[in-house]
N, C-alpha and C positions, 0 to 999 in steps of 0.2 A: 504494500500500500504506500503510495507516494504521499508525502506530508509537506506542509509549508508552515513557516513561522510568520505570524503577524506581529509586528512590533508597534505597540501603542506608544508613540513618542510625540506628544503634543508640542508643536513648535512654540517657542517663547513668544514670537510676534503674534501668533494667532491664539495664544492661550486664553486671553480675556473673552474672545468670542466663543470659543469652545466651552469655557466654564459657564457662560451665561446660557448657552443652548442646551446643556445637559443638566437636568434637575438635580441629580445626585451629587453634582459638584458645586451647586450654587451656594450652599451653606458652609462650604469649606473656606476658612479664613486664610489658609496657607496659600502662598503664591508660588510654591515649588512645583515646577512642571513635571519633574520626575515622579514625585509622589502621586500626582493626579493622573499621570499616564499609567501608573501601576493600578490605581483604583479603576480606571476605565477598562484595563485589560481584565481585571478580576470580575468586573460586572459583566463584560461581554462573554467571558468564559461561562459564567453562571447562567446567563440567558441561553447560550448555545447548548449547554448541557441539558437543561430542562426541556428545551424545544426538541432536541434530537431524541431524547428519551420518550417524548410524546408523539413521535412520528412526523414531525415537521421537516420540510425540505431545507435542511441546513447542513453545512459541513460537519463531519464527525469531529468533535473536539477531543483531544487526547490529554492535554495537560497545559498548565500555565505556570509561569514563574516571573516574578517582578512585573515588567511591563511587556511580557511576551506571551503569545498564545500559540501552542502547537496544535494544528488542525489538519484535516484531510485536504489534499490538493485536488481541485476539481478540474477535470479535463473538459474545458469549454471556453466560452468567450462572453464578455460582458454583453448584456442585452442592448446596450448602446449600438452595437455593431450587428444586431439581428436583422436579417433581410429575407427570411423564408416567407414568401407570399402564400404558400400553401397551408401553413399551420398557424398563422398569426391570430386568427379568430379564436381558436381553441386556447392558445397561450393567453390571450386577453381574458377569457373566461376563467382559466385556471388561476391566474394572478389575482383577479378580483375575489375568487373563492378563498384564496390563501389569506387575503386581508380579513375576510369575514371569519374564517376558521380561527385565525390568531386572536381576533377580538372576542370570539365566543369562549376562548380559553383565558380571557382576561387581559390580553396585551395588545398594544398598538405599536407598530414598528417605528413610525415617525420620520422615516427617511426612505420610504419605499419607492425607488425609482430605477431607471435603466442603468445606473452606476452601481447599484447594490444587488443586482440580480444577474446570475450567471446562467447562460443557456448551455446545457450539457451537449457534448458532441454525440453521445449515445447513452442509452439506458433510461430508466424511469425512476422517479419523475424527471421531466425534461428540463427542469430549472432548479436552481439552488439559490436561496436568499442568504445574503451576508450582511455584516455590519449592524450589530445590535446594541451597542452601549447606550443609545438614547431612548430605548423602549420605555413606554409608560403604561400605567394601568388604565383600564376602561373607566375607572372611577376617578381619574384625574380631572380636575376642573376644566381643562381644555381638551378632553378626550375626543369629543365630537369634531373639533377643529382639526386635530391631528389626524383622525380617521379620514375626514373629508379631504385633507391635503394628500394623504397617501393614494386615495382613490383618484383624485384629480391628476396626480402625477402620472399614473398609468394611462388615464384617458388622454392626456396631453401628448404622451409619447406615441401612442397608436394613431392619434389624429395626424401628428406631424410626419410619422414614418410611413404610414399606410393609408392615410386619408380615411381612417376608420372611425366613424362617429355614430355608433348604434344608438337607437332611441327605444324608450319603453314601448312595449307592444301588448296592449291589453287583450288582444285576441289569442295570445299564447298562454299556456297553462304551466309550462315548465319553469320552475323557480330554483332548479338545482345548479344553475350557472348564470352567466351574465353575457349580454351582447345579443347579436342576431340569433334568432331561434329560441330566445328565452323571453320571459315576461318582462324582466327588468334589464335595462341596459348597463346598470352599474349599482353597487351596493348603497344602501342608506343606513346610517348608524342606528336610528331609532327603529326602523322597520326590520332590519336583518340581524342585528346583534342580540343574541340570547345566550347569556352566560351558561356554559356547561362544565366549566372547570375554573380553578382559581390559581393559575400559574403566576399571576401577578402577586398573590399573597405568598406563594412559595419562594419567589425570588425577591420579595419585598420591593417591587417596582415603584417608581415614583408615582405618588397619588393614590396608591391602593387604599381602599376604604376599610380601615381597621374595625370600625364599629359594625359594619355590615358583614364583612367576610373574614375578619381576623379574630381568632380566639384570644383569650388572655395570654396564652403562651406565645402567640404571634406578636402581641404587643410588647411583652417582656423581652422577646428576642430582638425586636426592632430597637428597643431602648438600649439593650446591652450592646448591640452592634454599633449604635450611634456613639455610645460612650467609648467603645473600643477604638473606633475610628478617630475620636477626638484625642485619645491618648497617643495613638500612632502619629497623629498630626503634630503633637507637641514633641514627640521623640524625633521626628523626621524633618523638622524645620531646618533647611540647609541655608547657609550663607554662600556667597560666591565661591569661597575656597572649597567648601564641601561639594558644591556642584561640579567644580573642576575635578575633584577627586573621583566623583561618580563617573565622569567621562573616562577616567583612567581605567575604570573597571570593565570597560566594554569587551576587552579580550577575555575576561573571565566569563562574561555573559555568553560570548560566542562558544566557549568551551562547554558551558552548561547546555546550550541549545543543541550542540552536536551530541552530547551525552544523552539527552532526552530522545533525540532522533534515532541514534544507533544502539542505545542501550549497552554500550561497551565500557562504561565507567561507573563506579559506585557513586551515588549521590546521597547527601544527607540534607536535612531540613533544619534551618535555624529557628529560633523562638518566634520569629515573625512570619514563618511559613515560606521563607525563601529557600530555594535550592542552593546548596554549596557543594563544591567538589570535595570528595573524600580522597585526597591524594595518598 
């Protein structure tokens, strides 16, 4: 199985924008980009794991350490370059159904577009969805807006690429898909989203409703997690000198990544959950 490493390395110049756009970073007072890169990687790995375990079309996640995620390499191309005029209507319907299925399980992607969807060269399902650190709960105050934006992103792509602009058709009875041949041209948050699972609670996604879907244990866990993250933040406030030293450790990161991929070197884990080489 071929694997790939994704490195979450939030650029210092774009850091403020990223922090404002991702809810789980907003309340972090630290300005350290390495710490928040690690937090983003941890969150994405958590989302990918729970989605993969529940049958969603996402890469197989294998492990993560610091700001790196080891995952399945997908043989395909970004949907941005998709040109198959014989199957685009089915792809459109499948993508819209994915948005609804994800929401029914309690989550909204929030960045569902042609840059975060890979069309596989072969095999089923025919697409894989990537990039999850910005996911939110369907209980989030802006959930409908995020849902509608994901839907509109797919509509805009297919209109631009294939001139495909399906309309609702009340003469049709099939509601198991979207587009031509179905009753609805695209999903509607209030009409189509019916919670069947609480993955948002499981991963403690931004905005999940503790009072409605979270038990006392969930609330206690969230509070403990918040306290732990605050402690880590205090421990990991780096000054410029520390940041430079972190850069010097890149070679060690590369060795750890290689060891995770090949399994040829023993690894230990420190008290913060980071892998270290056992020389």
